[in-house]
VOPAGU-2260 file (C-alpha; in pm, 1 decimal, decimal comma):
REM VOPAGU-2260
SITE   aa  ch    i         X         Y         Z
SITE  MET   A    0   -2621,6    -149,5   -1729,0
SITE  ILE   A    1   -2645,0    -525,7   -1775,2
SITE  LEU   A    2   -2439,6    -731,7   -1559,8
SITE  PRO   A    3   -2152,1    -938,5   -1734,7
SITE  THR   A    4   -2185,8   -1310,9   -1794,1
SITE  VAL   A    5   -2181,4   -1456,2   -1437,6
SITE  LYS   A    6   -2222,0   -1774,6   -1295,7
SITE  ARG   A    7   -2597,0   -1818,1   -1157,6
SITE  ILE   A    8   -2724,3   -2026,0    -863,0
SITE  SER   A    9   -3058,6   -2095,0    -778,4
SITE  SER   A   10   -3040,9   -2397,5    -558,9
SITE  ARG   A   11   -2980,8   -2418,1    -195,8
SITE  ASP   A   12   -2838,1   -2770,4    -260,7
SITE  ASN   A   13   -2552,2   -2584,0    -430,9
SITE  PRO   A   14   -2218,3   -2673,0    -238,0
SITE  SER   A   15   -2078,9   -2309,3    -271,2
SITE  PHE   A   16   -2407,3   -2149,7    -140,7
SITE  LYS   A   17   -2396,6   -2389,9     144,6
SITE  GLU   A   18   -2065,7   -2277,1     248,2
SITE  TRP   A   19   -2161,4   -1909,2     213,5
SITE  ASN   A   20   -2461,9   -1954,8     436,7
SITE  LYS   A   21   -2250,2   -2123,5     689,2
SITE  LEU   A   22   -1988,0   -1806,4     670,9
SITE  ALA   A   23   -2264,7   -1559,3     693,0
SITE  GLY   A   24   -2417,4   -1727,1    1021,5
SITE  SER   A   25   -2121,2   -1872,7    1212,4
SITE  THR   A   26   -1882,3   -1733,4    1415,6
SITE  LYS   A   27   -1700,1   -2049,1    1409,1
SITE  GLN   A   28   -1684,5   -2096,6    1056,5
SITE  ARG   A   29   -1559,7   -1741,4    1007,4
SITE  ARG   A   30   -1272,3   -1811,7    1241,1
SITE  LYS   A   31   -1190,1   -2175,8    1070,7
SITE  VAL   A   32   -1197,2   -2033,8     705,5
SITE  GLY   A   33   -1034,0   -1693,9     798,9
SITE  GLU   A   34   -1319,4   -1516,3     574,8
SITE  THR   A   35   -1627,6   -1317,0     630,3
SITE  ILE   A   36   -1885,7   -1139,2     403,2
SITE  LEU   A   37   -1935,6    -764,5     363,0
SITE  ASP   A   38   -2305,1    -668,6     304,9
SITE  GLY   A   39   -2360,3    -376,0      78,4
SITE  ALA   A   40   -2175,4    -141,6    -147,8
SITE  HIS   A   41   -2036,3     100,6     111,9
SITE  LEU   A   42   -1838,5    -158,4     293,0
SITE  VAL   A   43   -1721,9    -300,8     -40,4
SITE  GLN   A   44   -1593,0      29,9    -122,2
SITE  ALA   A   45   -1431,0     107,9     198,2
SITE  TYR   A   46   -1245,2    -262,6     157,3
SITE  LEU   A   47   -1145,9    -145,1    -159,2
SITE  VAL   A   48    -992,1     195,2     -30,5
SITE  SER   A   49    -780,7     -10,9     193,3
SITE  GLY   A   50    -610,7    -125,5    -118,7
SITE  LYS   A   51    -768,6    -491,9    -105,2
SITE  HIS   A   52    -993,5    -671,7    -312,7
SITE  PRO   A   53   -1254,5    -937,3    -248,3
SITE  LEU   A   54   -1226,2   -1291,8    -321,7
SITE  ARG   A   55   -1599,3   -1317,7    -487,4
SITE  LEU   A   56   -1899,3   -1082,8    -545,7
SITE  LEU   A   57   -2238,5   -1185,0    -486,6
SITE  VAL   A   58   -2531,8   -1024,2    -639,2
SITE  ASN   A   59   -2925,1   -1047,9    -661,0
SITE  GLU   A   60   -3115,4    -978,9    -999,2
SITE  ALA   A   61   -3175,6    -645,7    -884,4
SITE  ALA   A   62   -2812,0    -546,7    -873,6
SITE  SER   A   63   -2797,3    -476,4   -1243,1
SITE  GLN   A   64   -3019,3    -187,2   -1222,9
SITE  ASP   A   65   -2805,1     -16,4    -936,0
SITE  LYS   A   66   -2526,1     201,1   -1060,8
SITE  GLU   A   67   -2342,0     201,0    -756,8
SITE  ILE   A   68   -2316,4    -174,9    -762,5
SITE  THR   A   69   -2237,3    -196,3   -1126,0
SITE  GLY   A   70   -1985,0      66,3   -1083,9
SITE  LEU   A   71   -1801,8    -145,2    -816,7
SITE  ILE   A   72   -1843,7    -454,1   -1032,9
SITE  ALA   A   73   -1665,5    -281,3   -1348,7
SITE  GLN   A   74   -1375,0    -184,2   -1104,6
SITE  LEU   A   75   -1324,0    -562,2   -1021,5
SITE  PRO   A   76   -1318,7    -739,4   -1347,0
SITE  ASP   A   77   -1092,1   -1020,5   -1224,5
SITE  VAL   A   78   -1312,6   -1072,1    -950,2
SITE  PRO   A   79   -1543,9   -1391,1    -985,6
SITE  LEU   A   80   -1915,2   -1282,7   -1000,9
SITE  THR   A   81   -2211,7   -1499,6    -885,2
SITE  CYS   A   82   -2575,0   -1394,9    -907,1
SITE  LEU   A   83   -2798,3   -1558,3    -670,6
SITE  ASP   A   84   -3166,3   -1620,7    -684,3
SITE  ASP   A   85   -3340,4   -1342,4    -468,3
SITE  ALA   A   86   -3473,8   -1611,7    -226,8
SITE  LEU   A   87   -3121,4   -1739,4    -170,1
SITE  PHE   A   88   -2949,8   -1380,3    -154,2
SITE  SER   A   89   -3182,0   -1313,1     104,8
SITE  GLU   A   90   -3065,8   -1615,2     314,2
SITE  LEU   A   91   -2718,2   -1450,0     322,3
SITE  THR   A   92   -2797,6   -1120,7     435,0
SITE  GLU   A   93   -2982,5    -992,6     762,0
SITE  LEU   A   94   -3141,0    -687,8     608,8
SITE  LYS   A   95   -3492,3    -679,4     564,0
SITE  THR   A   96   -3426,3    -494,1     211,4
SITE  PRO   A   97   -3134,6    -684,4      71,5
SITE  SER   A   98   -2827,2    -441,7     -65,3
SITE  GLY   A   99   -2820,0    -651,5    -362,2
SITE  LEU   A  100   -2423,1    -677,9    -321,6
SITE  LEU   A  101   -2224,4    -921,6    -101,6
SITE  ALA   A  102   -1836,5    -980,6     -93,2
SITE  LEU   A  103   -1659,2   -1266,4      15,1
SITE  ILE   A  104   -1305,4   -1129,4     175,8
SITE  GLU   A  105   -1009,2   -1289,3     356,5
SITE  LEU   A  106    -993,4   -1159,3     704,3
SITE  PRO   A  107    -705,2    -882,2     706,6
SITE  PRO   A  108    -414,3    -960,9     947,9
SITE  ALA   A  109    -309,6    -732,7    1209,6
SITE  ARG   A  110     -68,5    -477,0    1125,9
SITE  VAL   A  111      38,3    -287,7    1420,4
SITE  ALA   A  112     212,5    -456,8    1748,6
SITE  PRO   A  113     107,8    -326,9    2077,8
SITE  SER   A  114     446,1    -219,3    2154,3
SITE  HIS   A  115     419,7       2,0    1845,3
SITE  SER   A  116     109,2     147,3    1868,1
SITE  GLN   A  117      52,8     515,1    1929,3
SITE  PHE   A  118    -299,7     551,9    1974,5
SITE  CYS   A  119    -509,1     255,5    2024,5
SITE  ILE   A  120    -821,0      85,2    2223,0
SITE  LEU   A  121    -849,7    -186,1    2418,5
SITE  LEU   A  122   -1193,1    -347,7    2462,1
SITE  GLU   A  123   -1290,0    -617,9    2715,5
SITE  ASP   A  124   -1611,1    -805,5    2704,9
SITE  ILE   A  125   -1798,7    -566,5    2451,1
SITE  GLN   A  126   -2084,1    -802,0    2412,1
SITE  ASP   A  127   -2345,2    -582,2    2228,6
SITE  PRO   A  128   -2239,1    -595,8    1836,2
SITE  GLY   A  129   -2385,5    -256,9    1780,2
SITE  ASN   A  130   -2175,7    -108,4    2055,2
SITE  LEU   A  131   -1860,4    -288,2    1915,4
SITE  GLY   A  132   -1905,8    -170,1    1587,4
SITE  SER   A  133   -1967,8     199,8    1680,6
SITE  ILE   A  134   -1659,5     202,3    1893,0
SITE  LEU   A  135   -1424,2      81,7    1615,8
SITE  ARG   A  136   -1623,2     318,8    1372,9
SITE  THR   A  137   -1539,6     609,5    1614,9
SITE  ALA   A  138   -1152,9     487,4    1657,1
SITE  ALA   A  139   -1108,2     497,5    1294,0
SITE  ALA   A  140   -1252,9     837,4    1268,0
SITE  ALA   A  141   -1054,0     961,3    1541,1
SITE  GLY   A  142    -717,3     826,8    1405,4
SITE  CYS   A  143    -638,3     532,9    1611,2
SITE  ASP   A  144    -407,9     285,0    1477,9
SITE  ALA   A  145    -501,5     -35,4    1648,8
SITE  ALA   A  146    -783,5    -199,6    1834,6
SITE  PHE   A  147    -716,6    -514,4    2078,7
SITE  ILE   A  148   -1029,0    -720,4    2130,6
SITE  SER   A  149   -1046,7    -974,9    2422,6
SITE  ASN   A  150   -1235,3   -1306,8    2396,4
SITE  GLY   A  151   -1533,8   -1190,4    2552,0
SITE  CYS   A  152   -1635,8    -964,7    2307,6
SITE  ALA   A  153   -1877,2   -1008,0    2006,6
SITE  ASP   A  154   -1739,9   -1165,8    1693,5
SITE  VAL   A  155   -1586,0    -868,1    1564,0
SITE  TRP   A  156   -1598,6    -980,0    1199,5
SITE  SER   A  157   -1989,5   -1058,9    1217,9
SITE  PRO   A  158   -2238,2    -878,7     976,4
SITE  LYS   A  159   -2383,3    -695,5    1250,6
SITE  VAL   A  160   -2036,3    -529,2    1374,9
SITE  LEU   A  161   -1929,3    -463,1    1024,2
SITE  ARG   A  162   -2245,2    -287,3     925,8
SITE  ALA   A  163   -2217,3     -77,5    1261,6
SITE  ALA   A  164   -1843,9       6,3    1198,9
SITE  MET   A  165   -1920,7     100,3     853,6
SITE  GLY   A  166   -1579,9      29,6     717,5
SITE  GLY   A  167   -1383,2     118,9    1053,1
SITE  HIS   A  168   -1252,4    -231,8    1037,3
SITE  PHE   A  169   -1044,4    -141,3     738,5
SITE  ALA   A  170    -863,4     163,9     878,6
SITE  LEU   A  171    -756,2     -28,0    1194,4
SITE  SER   A  172    -519,5    -311,6    1278,6
SITE  ILE   A  173    -760,0    -541,4    1452,2
SITE  HIS   A  174    -630,3    -801,6    1715,0
SITE  GLU   A  175    -896,2   -1048,4    1791,9
SITE  HIS   A  176    -833,7   -1269,0    2103,4
SITE  ALA   A  177    -583,3   -1023,6    2239,8
SITE  ASP   A  178    -463,9   -1081,1    2566,4
SITE  LEU   A  179    -535,5    -739,7    2725,8
SITE  PHE   A  180    -298,1    -775,5    3014,2
SITE  ASN   A  181     -11,6    -853,6    2801,0
SITE  VAL   A  182     -95,8    -577,1    2555,9
SITE  ALA   A  183     -83,3    -348,4    2869,2
SITE  ALA   A  184     219,9    -470,3    2963,3
SITE  VAL   A  185     419,8    -404,4    2646,6
SITE  PHE   A  186     239,7     -75,9    2531,7
SITE  GLU   A  187     483,4     211,3    2566,5
SITE  GLY   A  188     247,1     476,7    2666,6
SITE  SER   A  189     -30,8     575,3    2900,9
SITE  ILE   A  190    -324,2     353,1    2933,5
SITE  LEU   A  191    -636,3     539,5    3036,5
SITE  ALA   A  192    -992,7     445,2    3164,7
SITE  THR   A  193   -1303,2     588,8    3269,0
SITE  SER   A  194   -1427,5     583,3    3601,8
SITE  LEU   A  195   -1716,9     758,1    3785,1
SITE  GLN   A  196   -1495,7     771,1    4116,1
SITE  ALA   A  197   -1205,0     957,9    3903,3
SITE  LYS   A  198   -1133,3    1288,1    4018,6
SITE  VAL   A  199    -969,0    1420,5    3689,2
SITE  SER   A  200   -1188,2    1517,4    3402,4
SITE  ILE   A  201   -1104,5    1395,9    3070,3
SITE  PHE   A  202   -1080,8    1767,2    2940,8
SITE  ASP   A  203    -801,8    1835,4    3194,2
SITE  SER   A  204    -622,1    1525,9    3116,8
SITE  LYS   A  205    -286,0    1520,1    2863,8
SITE  LEU   A  206    -393,4    1316,0    2579,1
SITE  THR   A  207     -89,5    1349,1    2343,3
SITE  GLY   A  208     193,4    1131,8    2338,4
SITE  ASN   A  209     129,4     726,4    2312,5
SITE  ILE   A  210    -185,6     662,3    2477,7
SITE  ALA   A  211    -452,4     380,2    2469,8
SITE  PHE   A  212    -797,2     382,4    2593,6
SITE  ALA   A  213    -967,2      63,6    2791,6
SITE  PHE   A  214   -1327,7      19,0    2758,8
SITE  GLY   A  215   -1521,1    -253,7    2940,9
SITE  ASN   A  216   -1820,1    -463,2    2944,1
SITE  GLU   A  217   -2179,4    -274,2    2917,0
SITE  GLY   A  218   -2283,8    -363,1    3255,4
SITE  ALA   A  219   -1975,5    -472,4    3471,4
SITE  GLY   A  220   -1707,2    -219,4    3301,3
SITE  LEU   A  221   -1347,7    -299,0    3325,4
SITE  SER   A  222   -1248,0    -595,8    3522,0
SITE  PRO   A  223   -1066,0    -491,9    3840,5
SITE  GLU   A  224    -733,8    -654,1    3704,4
SITE  LEU   A  225    -727,7    -459,8    3395,5
SITE  SER   A  226    -832,7    -150,7    3561,3
SITE  ASN   A  227    -540,3    -184,1    3798,9
SITE  LEU   A  228    -295,4    -181,9    3501,2
SITE  CYS   A  229    -448,3     138,3    3364,9
SITE  ARG   A  230    -205,1     435,8    3456,1
SITE  GLN   A  231    -472,8     706,3    3480,2
SITE  HIS   A  232    -845,5     709,0    3565,2
SITE  ILE   A  233   -1032,7     980,3    3433,7
SITE  THR   A  234   -1403,3    1089,3    3443,4
SITE  ILE   A  235   -1662,4    1251,2    3188,1
SITE  PRO   A  236   -1809,5    1544,5    3345,2
SITE  MET   A  237   -2216,3    1498,0    3332,1
SITE  GLN   A  238   -2501,8    1694,6    3467,1
SITE  SER   A  239   -2598,3    1545,6    3802,2
SITE  LYS   A  240   -2918,8    1402,9    3685,3
SITE  VAL   A  241   -2729,4    1144,3    3431,3
SITE  GLU   A  242   -2582,6     860,9    3599,4
SITE  SER   A  243   -2337,7     738,1    3307,5
SITE  LEU   A  244   -2315,7     709,7    2941,0
SITE  ASN   A  245   -2326,1     422,6    2711,2
SITE  VAL   A  246   -1996,7     241,0    2660,6
SITE  ALA   A  247   -1986,7     366,9    2265,0
SITE  ALA   A  248   -2085,9     709,9    2367,7
SITE  ALA   A  249   -1810,7     750,3    2650,6
SITE  ALA   A  250   -1554,9     602,5    2389,3
SITE  ALA   A  251   -1671,5     867,8    2122,9
SITE  VAL   A  252   -1621,3    1159,2    2402,0
SITE  CYS   A  253   -1273,9    1014,2    2495,0
SITE  LEU   A  254   -1150,3     932,2    2164,4
SITE  PHE   A  255   -1259,6    1253,4    2001,7
SITE  GLU   A  256   -1115,0    1492,7    2296,4
SITE  ALA   A  257    -792,1    1291,6    2257,2
SITE  SER   A  258    -804,7    1344,4    1890,9
SITE  ARG   A  259    -848,7    1730,2    1930,2
SITE  GLN   A  260    -538,7    1764,8    2157,1
SITE  ARG   A  261    -332,1    1560,0    1930,4
SITE  ARG   A  262    -447,0    1775,8    1619,0
SITE  SER   A  263    -368,7    2090,5    1797,7
SITE  ILE   A  264     -17,6    1974,7    1898,9
SITE  SER   A  265      27,3    1862,8    1522,5
SITE  ASN   A  266     -97,0    2190,9    1394,0
SITE  LEU   A  267     174,0    2379,7    1622,4
SITE  LYS   A  268     446,0    2164,6    1521,0
SITE  SER   A  269     376,7    2249,3    1157,1
SITE  GLU   A  270     319,7    2611,0    1170,5
SITE  PRO   A  271     645,3    2802,3    1064,9
SITE  GLN   A  272     843,5    2941,6    1347,8
SITE  LYS   A  273     820,9    3317,9    1376,0
SITE  ILE   A  274    1177,4    3497,4    1369,4
SITE  LEU   A  275    1186,5    3753,5    1652,8
SITE  ASN   A  276    1396,5    4077,3    1611,9
C-alpha cells in the first residue's frame, strides 16, 4: 500500500522536528506542553480503542510496507501525517529496530477522583520505568479504575513506561504528582500494603468492596508515614529460601488475587436465584 500524500521532513533544523525531539527525550517538555509520543502500532491501536485520536502520526519510509501501520493510517484520514527520513525517525525512538510509526498525543486527564474509586493503586517512588509500566499494565488487566502516582515515581508518560505498560495507561485514570496522603485520607475503602512482618496472607484477606493497594520504592518500600495510613498489612506466602518479590511481581499477585475474589462475588450476584420448594 502506498502512503497518502504526506509532508516529508529530512532536516534536523526543521522546527517541528526539534519540538518532537525535545518531547521524546524530556520529562520537563512533556509536562510543559501536556503531550507525549506513542511508539509503535500496538500503543496507537490501544489509544484508539480508548476513544481518542492522536494529534499527528509520524512514519518512516518503511511504514508503507507494513500492513498494520497502513491500516491504522487508513482509519485516521483526518490526522496529519508526516514522513521522516530514517535517520530523523531513529532519533525519536529508543528502539534499536524502529517500529515505523509514532503518534503525538495529548496527555489524557484523570477521570476518577480518589473518593469515587472502587479498586485502585497508590504508587510511591517507583523509580524503575519497567516496574512502573508493568504495574500499570497489571492494574489495567486486573480491573483497577485508577492509579495515583507520587512525585518520586518515574515519568509515567515516558517512552519506556509507555512501552512496558502496553496500553494500560488508557484503561486507567492516571493521577500524576498525587498527594498520596490526601488520597489515602479521602479514599472510601480499605487500603492494603504488603509487609514481610504481616501475619495475614493475601490469600486469607477479604479483597472485595472498595480497596486500594499501596506499593513503594524498589529498595526502601513504603514510607512509614504512608504505611501507617494503610488499614491492613498483608504478606505474600513464599518458600523460606526466597526473601522477597520484585515490586511489580508483588503487585501482580495482589491485584489478581483481588480480581479473582471480586469476579467470584460478581458471578454469584449474577447467578439466578434458585426457588426452594
